[in-house]
C-alpha positions as CSV (number, residue, x, y, z in Angstrom):
1,X,-50.6,3.4,1.7
2,X,-48.6,1.1,-0.4
3,X,-48.9,1.1,-4.2
4,X,-47.0,-1.3,-6.3
5,X,-46.8,0.3,-9.9
6,X,-45.5,-1.9,-12.8
7,X,-45.0,-1.2,-16.5
8,X,-44.9,-3.9,-19.0
9,X,-41.9,-3.6,-21.3
10,X,-42.6,-1.4,-24.4
11,X,-45.9,-0.1,-22.9
12,X,-46.3,3.7,-23.0
13,X,-46.1,5.3,-19.6
14,X,-49.1,7.8,-19.6
15,X,-48.7,8.4,-15.9
16,X,-45.5,8.1,-13.8
17,X,-45.5,6.1,-10.5
18,X,-45.7,9.2,-8.4
19,X,-49.0,10.4,-10.0
20,X,-50.4,6.9,-9.8
21,X,-49.7,6.9,-6.1
22,X,-51.2,10.5,-5.7
23,X,-54.4,9.4,-7.6
24,X,-54.9,6.2,-5.5
25,X,-54.3,8.3,-2.2
26,X,-56.8,10.8,-3.4
27,X,-59.5,8.3,-4.1
28,X,-58.9,6.6,-0.7
29,X,-59.1,10.0,1.1
30,X,-62.2,11.0,-0.8
31,X,-63.9,7.7,0.3
32,X,-62.8,8.2,3.9
33,X,-60.5,5.2,4.0
34,X,-57.8,6.0,6.6
35,X,-56.5,2.5,7.2
36,X,-53.4,1.0,5.7
37,X,-54.1,-0.1,2.1
38,X,-52.0,-1.9,-0.5
39,X,-52.9,-1.8,-4.2
40,X,-51.2,-3.0,-7.3
41,X,-51.4,-0.9,-10.6
42,X,-50.1,-2.5,-13.8
43,X,-49.9,-0.9,-17.3
44,X,-50.1,-3.7,-19.8
45,X,-50.3,-4.2,-23.5
46,X,-53.2,-4.9,-25.6
47,X,-52.5,-8.6,-25.9
48,X,-52.3,-9.2,-22.2
49,X,-55.4,-7.2,-21.6
50,X,-57.2,-9.1,-24.3
51,X,-56.3,-12.4,-22.6
52,X,-57.4,-11.0,-19.1
53,X,-60.7,-9.7,-20.5
54,X,-61.3,-13.0,-22.2
55,X,-60.6,-15.1,-19.2
56,X,-62.5,-12.9,-16.6
57,X,-65.3,-11.3,-18.6
58,X,-65.8,-13.6,-21.5
59,X,-65.0,-10.8,-23.9
60,X,-62.2,-11.7,-26.4
61,X,-61.0,-8.0,-26.9
62,X,-58.7,-5.7,-25.1
63,X,-60.4,-3.1,-22.7
64,X,-59.2,0.0,-21.0
65,X,-59.2,-1.0,-17.3
66,X,-59.9,-4.1,-15.3
67,X,-60.0,-4.3,-11.5
68,X,-59.6,-7.4,-9.4
69,X,-60.8,-6.9,-5.7
70,X,-59.1,-8.7,-2.8
71,X,-60.2,-7.4,0.7
72,X,-62.7,-4.7,1.5
73,X,-61.4,-1.9,3.9
74,X,-64.7,-2.3,6.0
75,X,-64.4,-6.1,6.4
76,X,-65.3,-6.7,10.1
77,X,-62.8,-9.6,10.2
78,X,-59.8,-7.2,9.8
79,X,-58.0,-5.9,12.7
80,X,-57.9,-2.0,13.0
81,X,-54.3,-1.7,12.1
82,X,-54.1,-4.6,9.6
83,X,-53.1,-3.8,6.1
84,X,-55.9,-4.1,3.5
85,X,-54.9,-5.8,0.3
86,X,-57.4,-3.8,-1.8
87,X,-56.6,-5.5,-5.1
88,X,-55.1,-5.0,-8.5
89,X,-55.8,-2.6,-11.3
90,X,-54.8,-3.4,-14.9
91,X,-54.5,-0.5,-17.3
92,X,-54.1,-0.7,-21.1
93,X,-52.5,2.6,-22.2
94,X,-52.7,1.9,-25.9
95,X,-56.5,1.2,-25.6
96,X,-56.8,4.3,-23.5
97,X,-55.0,6.4,-26.0
98,X,-57.0,5.2,-28.9
99,X,-60.4,5.9,-27.1
100,X,-59.5,9.3,-25.7
101,X,-60.2,11.4,-28.8
102,X,-63.7,9.9,-28.9
103,X,-64.3,11.3,-25.4
104,X,-62.7,14.6,-26.4
105,X,-59.8,14.3,-23.9
106,X,-56.1,13.5,-23.8
107,X,-54.7,10.0,-23.2
108,X,-53.2,11.2,-20.0
109,X,-56.5,12.6,-18.7
110,X,-58.4,9.4,-19.8
111,X,-55.8,7.4,-18.0
112,X,-56.4,9.3,-14.8
113,X,-60.1,8.7,-15.3
114,X,-59.6,4.9,-15.8
115,X,-57.3,4.8,-12.7
116,X,-60.0,6.5,-10.6
117,X,-62.6,4.2,-12.1
118,X,-60.6,1.2,-11.3
119,X,-59.9,2.3,-7.7
120,X,-63.7,3.0,-7.2
121,X,-64.4,-0.6,-8.4
122,X,-62.0,-1.9,-5.8
123,X,-63.9,0.1,-3.2
124,X,-67.3,-1.5,-4.2
125,X,-68.7,0.8,-6.7
126,X,-70.2,-0.7,-9.9
127,X,-72.1,0.4,-13.0
128,X,-74.4,-2.4,-14.0
129,X,-77.5,-0.4,-13.6
130,X,-78.2,3.2,-14.4
131,X,-78.4,4.7,-10.9
132,X,-75.1,3.1,-10.0
133,X,-73.4,4.2,-13.2
134,X,-74.6,7.9,-12.6
135,X,-73.4,7.8,-8.9
136,X,-70.0,6.3,-10.0
137,X,-69.5,8.9,-12.8
138,X,-70.3,11.8,-10.3
139,X,-67.9,10.4,-7.9
140,X,-65.2,10.1,-10.7
141,X,-65.8,13.7,-11.7
142,X,-65.6,15.1,-8.3
143,X,-62.4,13.2,-7.6
144,X,-60.8,14.2,-11.0
145,X,-61.8,17.8,-10.5
146,X,-60.2,17.9,-6.9
147,X,-56.9,16.3,-8.5
148,X,-57.0,18.8,-11.3
149,X,-57.2,21.7,-8.7
150,X,-54.4,20.1,-6.6
151,X,-52.3,20.1,-9.9
152,X,-53.0,23.8,-10.5
153,X,-55.3,23.1,-13.5
154,X,-58.8,24.4,-14.0
155,X,-61.2,22.0,-12.4
156,X,-64.0,23.0,-14.5
157,X,-62.1,21.8,-17.6
158,X,-62.4,18.2,-16.5
159,X,-65.2,16.4,-18.2
160,X,-65.8,12.8,-18.6
161,X,-67.8,10.7,-21.1
162,X,-70.2,8.1,-20.3
163,X,-67.2,5.7,-19.5
164,X,-69.0,3.5,-16.9
165,X,-71.7,2.2,-19.2
166,X,-70.6,-0.6,-21.7
167,X,-73.0,-2.2,-24.1
168,X,-71.6,-5.7,-23.2
169,X,-72.6,-5.3,-19.6
170,X,-75.8,-5.5,-17.7
């Protein structure tokens, strides 16, 4: 697996590159993806996120995470050993840090959730209808608790809010 991690200058590093790679690998493993995969994860400022959100979603405000899919790991046109360019995940640490208290979590834990959320989007998960949102949240929680356990943290302390439902969607 290849993960390209970039940090816009002046943007807070809520997660280091090593943890980003571990989280991406954990999501792929949990989803049974065992083929070569490449993903890009960028930590960007509010203004760049606002521009992307306006361009791609028609919402002129910054958001916490955006995912841009490229190839699907189960694309029948790919050779078995061909590297899958999964896509790009854009994270806005300042937005994430501002919203974390509302979910009664830390900025770091909220960033972990947003990265898992973004990875699941790249793997085909969505949350436009209630059943899909509930399934995605359950998967997020399962993966985040496994990651907490691997870090030596109490997995039962991991909680997530209704992060996959947005009033501007659906």
